[in-house]
PyMOL Python script that loads the backbone (N, CA, C, O; Angstrom):
from pymol import cmd

cmd.read_pdbstr("""\
ATOM      1  N   MET A   1      35.992 132.595 -80.506  1.00  0.00           N
ATOM      2  CA  MET A   1      36.604 133.882 -80.325  1.00  0.00           C
ATOM      3  C   MET A   1      36.466 134.252 -78.857  1.00  0.00           C
ATOM      4  O   MET A   1      35.415 134.043 -78.251  1.00  0.00           O
ATOM      5  N   HIS A   2      37.500 134.785 -78.307  1.00  0.00           N
ATOM      6  CA  HIS A   2      37.500 135.172 -76.902  1.00  0.00           C
ATOM      7  C   HIS A   2      37.571 136.691 -76.760  1.00  0.00           C
ATOM      8  O   HIS A   2      38.325 137.364 -77.463  1.00  0.00           O
ATOM      9  N   VAL A   3      36.782 137.203 -75.850  1.00  0.00           N
ATOM     10  CA  VAL A   3      36.832 138.605 -75.463  1.00  0.00           C
ATOM     11  C   VAL A   3      37.213 138.614 -73.991  1.00  0.00           C
ATOM     12  O   VAL A   3      36.548 137.982 -73.170  1.00  0.00           O
ATOM     13  N   VAL A   4      38.275 139.324 -73.656  1.00  0.00           N
ATOM     14  CA  VAL A   4      38.708 139.419 -72.263  1.00  0.00           C
ATOM     15  C   VAL A   4      38.385 140.823 -71.774  1.00  0.00           C
ATOM     16  O   VAL A   4      38.799 141.812 -72.378  1.00  0.00           O
ATOM     17  N   GLU A   5      37.644 140.900 -70.678  1.00  0.00           N
ATOM     18  CA  GLU A   5      37.205 142.176 -70.136  1.00  0.00           C
ATOM     19  C   GLU A   5      37.701 142.319 -68.710  1.00  0.00           C
ATOM     20  O   GLU A   5      37.369 141.510 -67.843  1.00  0.00           O
ATOM     21  N   THR A   6      38.498 143.349 -68.470  1.00  0.00           N
ATOM     22  CA  THR A   6      39.041 143.562 -67.126  1.00  0.00           C
ATOM     23  C   THR A   6      38.471 144.809 -66.456  1.00  0.00           C
ATOM     24  O   THR A   6      38.731 145.052 -65.278  1.00  0.00           O
ATOM     25  N   GLU A   7      37.705 145.592 -67.190  1.00  0.00           N
ATOM     26  CA  GLU A   7      37.138 146.832 -66.652  1.00  0.00           C
ATOM     27  C   GLU A   7      35.677 146.626 -66.263  1.00  0.00           C
ATOM     28  O   GLU A   7      34.993 145.776 -66.833  1.00  0.00           O
ATOM     29  N   PRO A   8      35.205 147.399 -65.298  1.00  0.00           N
ATOM     30  CA  PRO A   8      33.781 147.323 -64.931  1.00  0.00           C
ATOM     31  C   PRO A   8      32.887 147.675 -66.117  1.00  0.00           C
ATOM     32  O   PRO A   8      33.292 148.416 -67.013  1.00  0.00           O
ATOM     33  N   TRP A   9      31.681 147.143 -66.113  1.00  0.00           N
ATOM     34  CA  TRP A   9      30.750 147.362 -67.218  1.00  0.00           C
ATOM     35  C   TRP A   9      29.809 148.531 -66.979  1.00  0.00           C
ATOM     36  O   TRP A   9      28.991 148.823 -67.852  1.00  0.00           O
ATOM     37  N   TYR A  10      29.879 149.206 -65.861  1.00  0.00           N
ATOM     38  CA  TYR A  10      28.899 150.265 -65.587  1.00  0.00           C
ATOM     39  C   TYR A  10      29.029 151.447 -66.528  1.00  0.00           C
ATOM     40  O   TYR A  10      28.073 152.208 -66.681  1.00  0.00           O
ATOM     41  N   ASP A  11      30.177 151.629 -67.165  1.00  0.00           N
ATOM     42  CA  ASP A  11      30.344 152.735 -68.103  1.00  0.00           C
ATOM     43  C   ASP A  11      30.340 152.250 -69.548  1.00  0.00           C
ATOM     44  O   ASP A  11      30.898 152.905 -70.429  1.00  0.00           O
ATOM     45  N   ARG A  12      29.719 151.118 -69.788  1.00  0.00           N
ATOM     46  CA  ARG A  12      29.681 150.520 -71.112  1.00  0.00           C
ATOM     47  C   ARG A  12      28.690 151.262 -72.010  1.00  0.00           C
ATOM     48  O   ARG A  12      27.799 151.961 -71.526  1.00  0.00           O
ATOM     49  N   PRO A  13      28.862 151.098 -73.339  1.00  0.00           N
ATOM     50  CA  PRO A  13      27.913 151.713 -74.269  1.00  0.00           C
ATOM     51  C   PRO A  13      26.517 151.118 -74.096  1.00  0.00           C
ATOM     52  O   PRO A  13      26.336 150.092 -73.441  1.00  0.00           O
ATOM     53  N   ASP A  14      25.559 151.777 -74.689  1.00  0.00           N
ATOM     54  CA  ASP A  14      24.182 151.289 -74.564  1.00  0.00           C
ATOM     55  C   ASP A  14      24.043 149.927 -75.237  1.00  0.00           C
ATOM     56  O   ASP A  14      24.909 149.526 -76.015  1.00  0.00           O
ATOM     57  N   PRO A  15      22.961 149.219 -74.941  1.00  0.00           N
ATOM     58  CA  PRO A  15      22.795 147.857 -75.483  1.00  0.00           C
ATOM     59  C   PRO A  15      22.864 147.787 -77.005  1.00  0.00           C
ATOM     60  O   PRO A  15      23.351 146.797 -77.552  1.00  0.00           O
ATOM     61  N   ALA A  16      22.387 148.816 -77.694  1.00  0.00           N
ATOM     62  CA  ALA A  16      22.444 148.790 -79.161  1.00  0.00           C
ATOM     63  C   ALA A  16      23.897 148.788 -79.638  1.00  0.00           C
ATOM     64  O   ALA A  16      24.231 148.096 -80.600  1.00  0.00           O
ATOM     65  N   GLN A  17      24.766 149.560 -78.969  1.00  0.00           N
ATOM     66  CA  GLN A  17      26.177 149.576 -79.342  1.00  0.00           C
ATOM     67  C   GLN A  17      26.840 148.243 -79.009  1.00  0.00           C
ATOM     68  O   GLN A  17      27.677 147.755 -79.769  1.00  0.00           O
ATOM     69  N   LEU A  18      26.470 147.661 -77.882  1.00  0.00           N
ATOM     70  CA  LEU A  18      27.016 146.357 -77.511  1.00  0.00           C
ATOM     71  C   LEU A  18      26.604 145.309 -78.534  1.00  0.00           C
ATOM     72  O   LEU A  18      27.420 144.492 -78.959  1.00  0.00           O
ATOM     73  N   ASN A  19      25.343 145.335 -78.925  1.00  0.00           N
ATOM     74  CA  ASN A  19      24.839 144.406 -79.925  1.00  0.00           C
ATOM     75  C   ASN A  19      25.604 144.580 -81.238  1.00  0.00           C
ATOM     76  O   ASN A  19      25.982 143.594 -81.870  1.00  0.00           O
ATOM     77  N   GLU A  20      25.830 145.821 -81.646  1.00  0.00           N
ATOM     78  CA  GLU A  20      26.556 146.094 -82.882  1.00  0.00           C
ATOM     79  C   GLU A  20      27.984 145.559 -82.809  1.00  0.00           C
ATOM     80  O   GLU A  20      28.495 145.008 -83.784  1.00  0.00           O
ATOM     81  N   LYS A  21      28.622 145.720 -81.658  1.00  0.00           N
ATOM     82  CA  LYS A  21      29.995 145.224 -81.488  1.00  0.00           C
ATOM     83  C   LYS A  21      30.057 143.716 -81.716  1.00  0.00           C
ATOM     84  O   LYS A  21      30.936 143.226 -82.425  1.00  0.00           O
ATOM     85  N   PHE A  22      29.127 142.988 -81.118  1.00  0.00           N
ATOM     86  CA  PHE A  22      29.157 141.537 -81.262  1.00  0.00           C
ATOM     87  C   PHE A  22      28.725 141.099 -82.652  1.00  0.00           C
ATOM     88  O   PHE A  22      29.185 140.070 -83.147  1.00  0.00           O
ATOM     89  N   LEU A  23      27.850 141.864 -83.287  1.00  0.00           N
ATOM     90  CA  LEU A  23      27.498 141.533 -84.666  1.00  0.00           C
ATOM     91  C   LEU A  23      28.700 141.758 -85.591  1.00  0.00           C
ATOM     92  O   LEU A  23      28.825 141.085 -86.614  1.00  0.00           O
ATOM     93  N   ASN A  24      29.585 142.701 -85.238  1.00  0.00           N
ATOM     94  CA  ASN A  24      30.829 142.860 -85.997  1.00  0.00           C
ATOM     95  C   ASN A  24      31.713 141.627 -85.840  1.00  0.00           C
ATOM     96  O   ASN A  24      32.319 141.167 -86.808  1.00  0.00           O
ATOM     97  N   TYR A  25      31.787 141.085 -84.608  1.00  0.00           N
ATOM     98  CA  TYR A  25      32.522 139.837 -84.401  1.00  0.00           C
ATOM     99  C   TYR A  25      31.905 138.725 -85.244  1.00  0.00           C
ATOM    100  O   TYR A  25      32.612 137.929 -85.862  1.00  0.00           O
ATOM    101  N   ALA A  26      30.571 138.685 -85.256  1.00  0.00           N
ATOM    102  CA  ALA A  26      29.880 137.663 -86.042  1.00  0.00           C
ATOM    103  C   ALA A  26      30.218 137.819 -87.525  1.00  0.00           C
ATOM    104  O   ALA A  26      30.453 136.832 -88.222  1.00  0.00           O
ATOM    105  N   GLY A  27      30.240 139.059 -87.999  1.00  0.00           N
ATOM    106  CA  GLY A  27      30.583 139.308 -89.395  1.00  0.00           C
ATOM    107  C   GLY A  27      31.974 138.807 -89.733  1.00  0.00           C
ATOM    108  O   GLY A  27      32.197 138.279 -90.822  1.00  0.00           O
ATOM    109  N   PHE A  28      32.913 138.971 -88.808  1.00  0.00           N
ATOM    110  CA  PHE A  28      34.278 138.472 -89.002  1.00  0.00           C
ATOM    111  C   PHE A  28      34.258 136.973 -89.280  1.00  0.00           C
ATOM    112  O   PHE A  28      35.001 136.477 -90.127  1.00  0.00           O
ATOM    113  N   ALA A  29      33.404 136.266 -88.563  1.00  0.00           N
ATOM    114  CA  ALA A  29      33.316 134.813 -88.742  1.00  0.00           C
ATOM    115  C   ALA A  29      32.503 134.453 -89.986  1.00  0.00           C
ATOM    116  O   ALA A  29      32.917 133.615 -90.788  1.00  0.00           O
ATOM    117  N   LEU A  30      31.352 135.089 -90.137  1.00  0.00           N
ATOM    118  CA  LEU A  30      30.442 134.713 -91.218  1.00  0.00           C
ATOM    119  C   LEU A  30      30.942 135.127 -92.597  1.00  0.00           C
ATOM    120  O   LEU A  30      30.609 134.486 -93.594  1.00  0.00           O
ATOM    121  N   ASP A  31      31.733 136.187 -92.663  1.00  0.00           N
ATOM    122  CA  ASP A  31      32.258 136.655 -93.951  1.00  0.00           C
ATOM    123  C   ASP A  31      33.489 135.877 -94.409  1.00  0.00           C
ATOM    124  O   ASP A  31      34.035 136.140 -95.480  1.00  0.00           O
ATOM    125  N   GLY A  32      33.922 134.918 -93.592  1.00  0.00           N
ATOM    126  CA  GLY A  32      35.050 134.084 -93.967  1.00  0.00           C
ATOM    127  C   GLY A  32      36.400 134.592 -93.501  1.00  0.00           C
ATOM    128  O   GLY A  32      37.418 133.942 -93.736  1.00  0.00           O
ATOM    129  N   GLN A  33      36.426 135.749 -92.839  1.00  0.00           N
ATOM    130  CA  GLN A  33      37.704 136.283 -92.376  1.00  0.00           C
ATOM    131  C   GLN A  33      38.307 135.422 -91.270  1.00  0.00           C
ATOM    132  O   GLN A  33      39.526 135.266 -91.199  1.00  0.00           O
ATOM    133  N   LEU A  34      37.467 134.868 -90.417  1.00  0.00           N
ATOM    134  CA  LEU A  34      37.968 133.999 -89.351  1.00  0.00           C
ATOM    135  C   LEU A  34      38.673 132.786 -89.941  1.00  0.00           C
ATOM    136  O   LEU A  34      39.785 132.452 -89.533  1.00  0.00           O
ATOM    137  N   ALA A  35      38.028 132.128 -90.899  1.00  0.00           N
ATOM    138  CA  ALA A  35      38.620 130.937 -91.516  1.00  0.00           C
ATOM    139  C   ALA A  35      39.868 131.284 -92.326  1.00  0.00           C
ATOM    140  O   ALA A  35      40.810 130.494 -92.388  1.00  0.00           O
ATOM    141  N   ALA A  36      39.876 132.468 -92.948  1.00  0.00           N
ATOM    142  CA  ALA A  36      41.059 132.877 -93.713  1.00  0.00           C
ATOM    143  C   ALA A  36      42.241 133.146 -92.792  1.00  0.00           C
ATOM    144  O   ALA A  36      43.385 132.834 -93.124  1.00  0.00           O
ATOM    145  N   THR A  37      41.953 133.726 -91.636  1.00  0.00           N
ATOM    146  CA  THR A  37      43.011 134.055 -90.681  1.00  0.00           C
ATOM    147  C   THR A  37      43.456 132.823 -89.902  1.00  0.00           C
ATOM    148  O   THR A  37      44.638 132.647 -89.609  1.00  0.00           O
ATOM    149  N   TYR A  38      42.488 131.976 -89.572  1.00  0.00           N
ATOM    150  CA  TYR A  38      42.750 130.761 -88.778  1.00  0.00           C
ATOM    151  C   TYR A  38      42.158 129.563 -89.514  1.00  0.00           C
ATOM    152  O   TYR A  38      41.059 129.123 -89.173  1.00  0.00           O
ATOM    153  N   PRO A  39      42.852 129.026 -90.510  1.00  0.00           N
ATOM    154  CA  PRO A  39      42.305 127.937 -91.326  1.00  0.00           C
ATOM    155  C   PRO A  39      41.851 126.719 -90.517  1.00  0.00           C
ATOM    156  O   PRO A  39      40.925 126.020 -90.930  1.00  0.00           O
ATOM    157  N   ASP A  40      42.480 126.457 -89.388  1.00  0.00           N
ATOM    158  CA  ASP A  40      42.082 125.302 -88.576  1.00  0.00           C
ATOM    159  C   ASP A  40      40.690 125.473 -87.987  1.00  0.00           C
ATOM    160  O   ASP A  40      40.083 124.496 -87.548  1.00  0.00           O
ATOM    161  N   ALA A  41      40.178 126.694 -87.972  1.00  0.00           N
ATOM    162  CA  ALA A  41      38.854 126.959 -87.414  1.00  0.00           C
ATOM    163  C   ALA A  41      37.739 126.778 -88.449  1.00  0.00           C
ATOM    164  O   ALA A  41      36.559 126.780 -88.099  1.00  0.00           O
ATOM    165  N   ALA A  42      38.108 126.624 -89.700  1.00  0.00           N
ATOM    166  CA  ALA A  42      37.112 126.493 -90.766  1.00  0.00           C
ATOM    167  C   ALA A  42      36.186 125.308 -90.487  1.00  0.00           C
ATOM    168  O   ALA A  42      36.644 124.200 -90.206  1.00  0.00           O
ATOM    169  N   GLY A  43      34.903 125.553 -90.567  1.00  0.00           N
ATOM    170  CA  GLY A  43      33.910 124.500 -90.388  1.00  0.00           C
ATOM    171  C   GLY A  43      33.539 124.201 -88.950  1.00  0.00           C
ATOM    172  O   GLY A  43      32.612 123.430 -88.704  1.00  0.00           O
ATOM    173  N   LEU A  44      34.237 124.789 -87.996  1.00  0.00           N
ATOM    174  CA  LEU A  44      33.903 124.570 -86.579  1.00  0.00           C
ATOM    175  C   LEU A  44      32.742 125.464 -86.178  1.00  0.00           C
ATOM    176  O   LEU A  44      32.524 126.510 -86.790  1.00  0.00           O
ATOM    177  N   PRO A  45      31.992 125.062 -85.152  1.00  0.00           N
ATOM    178  CA  PRO A  45      30.929 125.941 -84.658  1.00  0.00           C
ATOM    179  C   PRO A  45      31.522 127.268 -84.181  1.00  0.00           C
ATOM    180  O   PRO A  45      32.641 127.322 -83.673  1.00  0.00           O
ATOM    181  N   ILE A  46      30.750 128.321 -84.356  1.00  0.00           N
ATOM    182  CA  ILE A  46      31.210 129.649 -83.952  1.00  0.00           C
ATOM    183  C   ILE A  46      30.693 129.950 -82.555  1.00  0.00           C
ATOM    184  O   ILE A  46      29.496 129.860 -82.285  1.00  0.00           O
ATOM    185  N   GLN A  47      31.610 130.307 -81.680  1.00  0.00           N
ATOM    186  CA  GLN A  47      31.289 130.590 -80.281  1.00  0.00           C
ATOM    187  C   GLN A  47      32.087 131.818 -79.855  1.00  0.00           C
ATOM    188  O   GLN A  47      33.297 131.884 -80.072  1.00  0.00           O
ATOM    189  N   ILE A  48      31.412 132.783 -79.254  1.00  0.00           N
ATOM    190  CA  ILE A  48      32.090 133.930 -78.663  1.00  0.00           C
ATOM    191  C   ILE A  48      32.013 133.748 -77.153  1.00  0.00           C
ATOM    192  O   ILE A  48      30.936 133.543 -76.594  1.00  0.00           O
ATOM    193  N   VAL A  49      33.162 133.827 -76.506  1.00  0.00           N
ATOM    194  CA  VAL A  49      33.244 133.644 -75.051  1.00  0.00           C
ATOM    195  C   VAL A  49      33.807 134.923 -74.445  1.00  0.00           C
ATOM    196  O   VAL A  49      34.847 135.419 -74.877  1.00  0.00           O
ATOM    197  N   ILE A  50      33.124 135.443 -73.459  1.00  0.00           N
ATOM    198  CA  ILE A  50      33.597 136.622 -72.746  1.00  0.00           C
ATOM    199  C   ILE A  50      34.122 136.169 -71.394  1.00  0.00           C
ATOM    200  O   ILE A  50      33.394 135.560 -70.610  1.00  0.00           O
ATOM    201  N   ASP A  51      35.375 136.464 -71.126  1.00  0.00           N
ATOM    202  CA  ASP A  51      35.961 136.227 -69.813  1.00  0.00           C
ATOM    203  C   ASP A  51      36.048 137.583 -69.123  1.00  0.00           C
ATOM    204  O   ASP A  51      36.889 138.412 -69.473  1.00  0.00           O
ATOM    205  N   ALA A  52      35.184 137.804 -68.151  1.00  0.00           N
ATOM    206  CA  ALA A  52      35.123 139.088 -67.451  1.00  0.00           C
ATOM    207  C   ALA A  52      35.747 138.935 -66.067  1.00  0.00           C
ATOM    208  O   ALA A  52      35.350 138.078 -65.277  1.00  0.00           O
ATOM    209  N   TYR A  53      36.717 139.775 -65.799  1.00  0.00           N
ATOM    210  CA  TYR A  53      37.386 139.742 -64.499  1.00  0.00           C
ATOM    211  C   TYR A  53      36.728 140.711 -63.524  1.00  0.00           C
ATOM    212  O   TYR A  53      37.365 141.249 -62.618  1.00  0.00           O
ATOM    213  N   VAL A  54      35.450 140.909 -63.738  1.00  0.00           N
ATOM    214  CA  VAL A  54      34.601 141.717 -62.861  1.00  0.00           C
ATOM    215  C   VAL A  54      33.272 140.988 -62.741  1.00  0.00           C
ATOM    216  O   VAL A  54      32.928 140.176 -63.599  1.00  0.00           O
ATOM    217  N   ASP A  55      32.534 141.270 -61.694  1.00  0.00           N
ATOM    218  CA  ASP A  55      31.183 140.729 -61.586  1.00  0.00           C
ATOM    219  C   ASP A  55      30.269 141.568 -62.462  1.00  0.00           C
ATOM    220  O   ASP A  55      30.271 142.795 -62.371  1.00  0.00           O
ATOM    221  N   LEU A  56      29.496 140.919 -63.299  1.00  0.00           N
ATOM    222  CA  LEU A  56      28.590 141.633 -64.181  1.00  0.00           C
ATOM    223  C   LEU A  56      27.309 141.984 -63.439  1.00  0.00           C
ATOM    224  O   LEU A  56      26.711 141.141 -62.771  1.00  0.00           O
ATOM    225  N   ALA A  57      26.903 143.225 -63.564  1.00  0.00           N
ATOM    226  CA  ALA A  57      25.662 143.688 -62.964  1.00  0.00           C
ATOM    227  C   ALA A  57      24.486 143.043 -63.693  1.00  0.00           C
ATOM    228  O   ALA A  57      24.620 142.648 -64.851  1.00  0.00           O
ATOM    229  N   PRO A  58      23.337 142.933 -63.028  1.00  0.00           N
ATOM    230  CA  PRO A  58      22.169 142.346 -63.690  1.00  0.00           C
ATOM    231  C   PRO A  58      21.830 143.019 -65.027  1.00  0.00           C
ATOM    232  O   PRO A  58      21.414 142.343 -65.967  1.00  0.00           O
ATOM    233  N   ALA A  59      22.003 144.337 -65.116  1.00  0.00           N
ATOM    234  CA  ALA A  59      21.713 145.027 -66.378  1.00  0.00           C
ATOM    235  C   ALA A  59      22.670 144.582 -67.482  1.00  0.00           C
ATOM    236  O   ALA A  59      22.263 144.443 -68.635  1.00  0.00           O
ATOM    237  N   ALA A  60      23.941 144.356 -67.137  1.00  0.00           N
ATOM    238  CA  ALA A  60      24.916 143.888 -68.124  1.00  0.00           C
ATOM    239  C   ALA A  60      24.564 142.481 -68.594  1.00  0.00           C
ATOM    240  O   ALA A  60      24.678 142.171 -69.780  1.00  0.00           O
ATOM    241  N   VAL A  61      24.137 141.633 -67.666  1.00  0.00           N
ATOM    242  CA  VAL A  61      23.730 140.270 -68.030  1.00  0.00           C
ATOM    243  C   VAL A  61      22.514 140.326 -68.952  1.00  0.00           C
ATOM    244  O   VAL A  61      22.436 139.574 -69.924  1.00  0.00           O
ATOM    245  N   ALA A  62      21.571 141.207 -68.652  1.00  0.00           N
ATOM    246  CA  ALA A  62      20.391 141.355 -69.512  1.00  0.00           C
ATOM    247  C   ALA A  62      20.800 141.805 -70.918  1.00  0.00           C
ATOM    248  O   ALA A  62      20.247 141.331 -71.911  1.00  0.00           O
ATOM    249  N   ASP A  63      21.777 142.727 -71.000  1.00  0.00           N
ATOM    250  CA  ASP A  63      22.278 143.166 -72.308  1.00  0.00           C
ATOM    251  C   ASP A  63      22.904 142.000 -73.063  1.00  0.00           C
ATOM    252  O   ASP A  63      22.661 141.821 -74.256  1.00  0.00           O
ATOM    253  N   LEU A  64      23.707 141.212 -72.363  1.00  0.00           N
ATOM    254  CA  LEU A  64      24.345 140.068 -73.009  1.00  0.00           C
ATOM    255  C   LEU A  64      23.334 139.023 -73.452  1.00  0.00           C
ATOM    256  O   LEU A  64      23.500 138.404 -74.503  1.00  0.00           O
ATOM    257  N   GLU A  65      22.300 138.825 -72.667  1.00  0.00           N
ATOM    258  CA  GLU A  65      21.255 137.874 -73.062  1.00  0.00           C
ATOM    259  C   GLU A  65      20.557 138.331 -74.334  1.00  0.00           C
ATOM    260  O   GLU A  65      20.189 137.509 -75.173  1.00  0.00           O
ATOM    261  N   SER A  66      20.373 139.644 -74.478  1.00  0.00           N
ATOM    262  CA  SER A  66      19.776 140.189 -75.699  1.00  0.00           C
ATOM    263  C   SER A  66      20.695 139.941 -76.899  1.00  0.00           C
ATOM    264  O   SER A  66      20.233 139.529 -77.963  1.00  0.00           O
ATOM    265  N   VAL A  67      21.981 140.192 -76.726  1.00  0.00           N
ATOM    266  CA  VAL A  67      22.954 139.936 -77.785  1.00  0.00           C
ATOM    267  C   VAL A  67      22.996 138.445 -78.113  1.00  0.00           C
ATOM    268  O   VAL A  67      23.094 138.059 -79.278  1.00  0.00           O
ATOM    269  N   GLN A  68      22.921 137.618 -77.083  1.00  0.00           N
ATOM    270  CA  GLN A  68      22.930 136.167 -77.267  1.00  0.00           C
ATOM    271  C   GLN A  68      21.780 135.737 -78.179  1.00  0.00           C
ATOM    272  O   GLN A  68      21.963 134.906 -79.068  1.00  0.00           O
ATOM    273  N   ARG A  69      20.602 136.306 -77.954  1.00  0.00           N
ATOM    274  CA  ARG A  69      19.447 135.981 -78.809  1.00  0.00           C
ATOM    275  C   ARG A  69      19.676 136.455 -80.247  1.00  0.00           C
ATOM    276  O   ARG A  69      19.311 135.760 -81.196  1.00  0.00           O
ATOM    277  N   SER A  70      20.275 137.626 -80.406  1.00  0.00           N
ATOM    278  CA  SER A  70      20.551 138.140 -81.752  1.00  0.00           C
ATOM    279  C   SER A  70      21.526 137.230 -82.496  1.00  0.00           C
ATOM    280  O   SER A  70      21.314 136.903 -83.664  1.00  0.00           O
ATOM    281  N   LEU A  71      22.591 136.828 -81.815  1.00  0.00           N
ATOM    282  CA  LEU A  71      23.599 135.987 -82.452  1.00  0.00           C
ATOM    283  C   LEU A  71      23.076 134.589 -82.775  1.00  0.00           C
ATOM    284  O   LEU A  71      23.514 133.971 -83.745  1.00  0.00           O
ATOM    285  N   ALA A  72      22.155 134.098 -81.976  1.00  0.00           N
ATOM    286  CA  ALA A  72      21.605 132.758 -82.208  1.00  0.00           C
ATOM    287  C   ALA A  72      20.949 132.660 -83.583  1.00  0.00           C
ATOM    288  O   ALA A  72      20.892 131.580 -84.173  1.00  0.00           O
ATOM    289  N   GLN A  73      20.455 133.786 -84.092  1.00  0.00           N
ATOM    290  CA  GLN A  73      19.853 133.795 -85.433  1.00  0.00           C
ATOM    291  C   GLN A  73      20.863 133.407 -86.512  1.00  0.00           C
ATOM    292  O   GLN A  73      20.488 132.960 -87.596  1.00  0.00           O
ATOM    293  N   TYR A  74      22.147 133.584 -86.202  1.00  0.00           N
ATOM    294  CA  TYR A  74      23.218 133.277 -87.145  1.00  0.00           C
ATOM    295  C   TYR A  74      23.973 131.994 -86.759  1.00  0.00           C
ATOM    296  O   TYR A  74      25.054 131.717 -87.279  1.00  0.00           O
ATOM    297  N   ASP A  75      23.389 131.229 -85.847  1.00  0.00           N
ATOM    298  CA  ASP A  75      24.024 130.004 -85.343  1.00  0.00           C
ATOM    299  C   ASP A  75      25.363 130.288 -84.683  1.00  0.00           C
ATOM    300  O   ASP A  75      26.315 129.521 -84.826  1.00  0.00           O
ATOM    301  N   ILE A  76      25.427 131.398 -83.960  1.00  0.00           N
ATOM    302  CA  ILE A  76      26.626 131.771 -83.221  1.00  0.00           C
ATOM    303  C   ILE A  76      26.288 131.766 -81.739  1.00  0.00           C
ATOM    304  O   ILE A  76      25.335 132.411 -81.302  1.00  0.00           O
ATOM    305  N   GLY A  77      27.077 131.037 -80.978  1.00  0.00           N
ATOM    306  CA  GLY A  77      26.876 130.976 -79.535  1.00  0.00           C
ATOM    307  C   GLY A  77      27.575 132.124 -78.825  1.00  0.00           C
ATOM    308  O   GLY A  77      28.604 132.619 -79.285  1.00  0.00           O
ATOM    309  N   LEU A  78      27.016 132.534 -77.720  1.00  0.00           N
ATOM    310  CA  LEU A  78      27.634 133.541 -76.855  1.00  0.00           C
ATOM    311  C   LEU A  78      27.485 133.060 -75.422  1.00  0.00           C
ATOM    312  O   LEU A  78      26.389 132.732 -74.967  1.00  0.00           O
ATOM    313  N   ARG A  79      28.614 133.024 -74.721  1.00  0.00           N
ATOM    314  CA  ARG A  79      28.564 132.697 -73.298  1.00  0.00           C
ATOM    315  C   ARG A  79      29.572 133.573 -72.580  1.00  0.00           C
ATOM    316  O   ARG A  79      30.471 134.142 -73.199  1.00  0.00           O
ATOM    317  N   TRP A  80      29.416 133.674 -71.286  1.00  0.00           N
ATOM    318  CA  TRP A  80      30.317 134.527 -70.498  1.00  0.00           C
ATOM    319  C   TRP A  80      30.616 133.902 -69.174  1.00  0.00           C
ATOM    320  O   TRP A  80      29.827 133.140 -68.616  1.00  0.00           O
ATOM    321  N   ASN A  81      31.786 134.248 -68.683  1.00  0.00           N
ATOM    322  CA  ASN A  81      32.263 133.854 -67.363  1.00  0.00           C
ATOM    323  C   ASN A  81      32.613 135.154 -66.666  1.00  0.00           C
ATOM    324  O   ASN A  81      33.488 135.886 -67.129  1.00  0.00           O
ATOM    325  N   ASP A  82      31.951 135.454 -65.568  1.00  0.00           N
ATOM    326  CA  ASP A  82      32.266 136.708 -64.892  1.00  0.00           C
ATOM    327  C   ASP A  82      32.802 136.432 -63.494  1.00  0.00           C
ATOM    328  O   ASP A  82      32.682 135.331 -62.957  1.00  0.00           O
ATOM    329  N   GLY A  83      33.393 137.467 -62.934  1.00  0.00           N
ATOM    330  CA  GLY A  83      33.963 137.349 -61.594  1.00  0.00           C
ATOM    331  C   GLY A  83      35.222 136.506 -61.544  1.00  0.00           C
ATOM    332  O   GLY A  83      35.575 135.967 -60.495  1.00  0.00           O
ATOM    333  N   LEU A  84      35.907 136.390 -62.690  1.00  0.00           N
ATOM    334  CA  LEU A  84      37.144 135.613 -62.711  1.00  0.00           C
ATOM    335  C   LEU A  84      38.223 136.357 -61.915  1.00  0.00           C
ATOM    336  O   LEU A  84      38.129 137.568 -61.714  1.00  0.00           O
ATOM    337  N   VAL A  85      39.218 135.643 -61.478  1.00  0.00           N
ATOM    338  CA  VAL A  85      40.286 136.216 -60.652  1.00  0.00           C
ATOM    339  C   VAL A  85      41.558 136.309 -61.480  1.00  0.00           C
ATOM    340  O   VAL A  85      41.983 135.330 -62.093  1.00  0.00           O
ATOM    341  N   LEU A  86      42.166 137.498 -61.494  1.00  0.00           N
ATOM    342  CA  LEU A  86      43.450 137.671 -62.169  1.00  0.00           C
ATOM    343  C   LEU A  86      44.540 137.011 -61.338  1.00  0.00           C
ATOM    344  O   LEU A  86      44.563 137.160 -60.116  1.00  0.00           O
ATOM    345  N   ASP A  87      45.429 136.295 -61.978  1.00  0.00           N
ATOM    346  CA  ASP A  87      46.546 135.657 -61.272  1.00  0.00           C
ATOM    347  C   ASP A  87      47.719 136.588 -61.191  1.00  0.00           C
ATOM    348  O   ASP A  87      48.755 136.228 -60.632  1.00  0.00           O
TER     349      ASP A  87
END
""", "prot")
cmd.dss("prot")
cmd.show_as("cartoon", "prot")
cmd.util.cbc("prot")
cmd.orient("prot")
């Protein structure tokens, strides 16, 4: 699953809200909705990728690392690419 972020993260919700958002994404996959919507994805490893077109502040990275640890409990990967350039 891909999340594309083009806005700065300084006005983002607190870490608990961020964690809840990603756990909702995890629920989409774990509850079978992902496989029902995209049958070709059934049985594949679950990975959430954030493509951020802004540089993430250290606090945002720390928040994402916390979410990453939470998702790992469900065998879901989380990675991010920040500072990407819009074409």
